[in-house]
C-alpha positions as CSV (number, residue, x, y, z in Angstrom):
1,M,221.3,225.3,205.8
2,K,222.0,225.1,209.5
3,I,223.6,221.9,210.6
4,T,224.5,223.1,214.1
5,D,224.8,226.5,215.8
6,T,228.3,226.7,214.5
7,I,228.2,224.7,211.2
8,R,226.4,225.7,208.1
9,Y,226.1,223.9,204.8
10,A,227.0,226.5,202.1
11,G,226.7,224.4,198.9
12,V,224.5,224.9,195.9
13,N,223.2,222.9,193.0
14,D,224.0,224.3,189.6
15,H,221.8,222.9,187.0
16,Q,222.8,225.5,184.4
17,I,226.5,224.5,184.0
18,D,227.3,222.0,181.3
19,L,231.1,221.9,181.7
20,F,233.1,221.5,184.9
21,E,236.3,223.5,184.8
22,G,235.5,224.3,181.2
23,Q,236.3,220.9,180.0
24,Y,234.4,218.0,181.6
25,K,230.8,217.5,180.5
26,V,228.2,217.5,183.3
27,P,224.9,217.1,181.5
28,N,222.9,217.2,184.8
29,G,224.8,220.1,186.3
30,M,226.8,219.8,189.5
31,A,226.7,220.5,193.2
32,Y,229.2,222.7,195.0
33,N,229.5,221.3,198.5
34,S,231.1,223.4,201.2
35,Y,230.7,223.9,204.9
36,V,231.2,227.0,207.0
37,I,232.5,226.8,210.5
38,L,231.6,229.9,212.7
39,D,234.1,230.3,215.5
40,D,236.6,232.8,216.6
41,K,237.6,232.7,213.0
42,I,235.3,231.7,210.1
43,A,236.5,228.8,208.0
44,V,235.1,227.2,204.8
45,M,236.2,223.6,204.4
46,D,236.5,220.8,201.9
47,T,238.4,218.3,204.0
48,V,238.2,214.9,202.2
49,D,238.1,213.5,198.7
50,A,234.3,213.2,198.8
51,R,234.2,212.1,195.2
52,K,236.5,209.1,195.9
53,I,234.7,208.1,199.0
54,S,231.2,208.4,197.6
55,V,232.1,206.5,194.4
56,Q,233.7,203.8,196.5
57,A,230.8,203.5,198.9
58,L,227.8,204.3,196.7
59,G,229.1,203.7,193.2
60,K,228.2,207.3,192.3
61,Y,229.4,210.8,193.0
62,F,227.1,211.8,195.9
63,P,229.5,213.8,198.2
64,N,227.0,215.0,200.8
65,S,227.6,212.3,203.4
66,P,231.4,212.4,203.3
67,M,231.4,216.2,203.5
68,L,229.0,216.3,206.4
69,A,231.0,213.6,208.2
70,A,234.2,215.6,207.7
71,A,232.6,218.8,209.0
72,V,231.3,217.0,212.1
73,A,234.6,215.1,212.7
74,V,236.9,218.1,212.3
75,S,234.7,220.5,214.3
76,G,234.1,218.0,217.1
77,V,230.4,219.1,217.5
78,M,229.4,215.5,218.0
79,K,231.1,212.4,219.1
80,K,231.6,209.9,216.3
81,D,229.3,207.2,217.8
82,A,226.4,209.7,218.3
83,F,226.8,211.1,214.8
84,I,226.9,207.7,213.2
85,S,223.8,206.6,215.2
86,E,221.9,209.8,214.3
87,M,222.8,209.5,210.6
88,R,221.7,205.8,210.5
89,A,218.3,206.8,212.0
90,S,218.0,209.6,209.4
91,Y,218.9,207.4,206.5
92,Q,216.6,204.6,207.7
93,H,213.8,207.1,207.7
94,K,214.6,208.8,204.4
95,F,215.6,205.7,202.5
96,A,213.4,203.0,204.2
97,K,212.8,201.2,200.9
98,K,216.4,201.4,199.7
99,P,218.7,199.5,202.1
100,E,221.5,199.7,199.6
101,V,221.5,203.5,199.9
102,I,221.5,203.3,203.7
103,D,224.4,200.9,203.6
104,G,226.3,202.9,201.1
105,N,225.9,206.2,203.0
106,M,226.9,204.5,206.3
107,Q,230.0,203.1,204.6
108,A,230.8,206.6,203.3
109,L,230.6,208.0,206.8
110,E,233.0,205.3,208.1
111,L,235.4,205.8,205.2
112,T,235.5,209.5,205.9
113,Y,236.4,209.0,209.6
114,E,239.0,206.5,208.5
115,E,240.5,209.0,206.1
116,L,240.6,211.7,208.8
117,K,242.0,209.5,211.6
118,D,245.5,211.0,211.4
119,V,244.2,214.6,211.8
120,L,241.6,214.0,214.5
């Protein structure tokens, strides 16, 4: 999925797997979230502990928001304020009847930027 001209989401949902790393039960399958940066060199990145951030912010393992925030932050394709504003509008549209989901995702974005502050 195209995020920008130089960033692509390269993750997949695997509903067939029942064990993660051959030992942890995942009865609903799992998602493999990765992002590809197309530049002079091509990079695939997993930059933050998206599991920790999403569990802290949302109470569940939904790593998409932290991973997207990390990709945007590290690549510099958008300034933080513009990205946060765009994501708030997107979440408000998508989750209009679930303010707790909006708040949790917004917290996940902020926590991601906080975790990356030393490398930005």
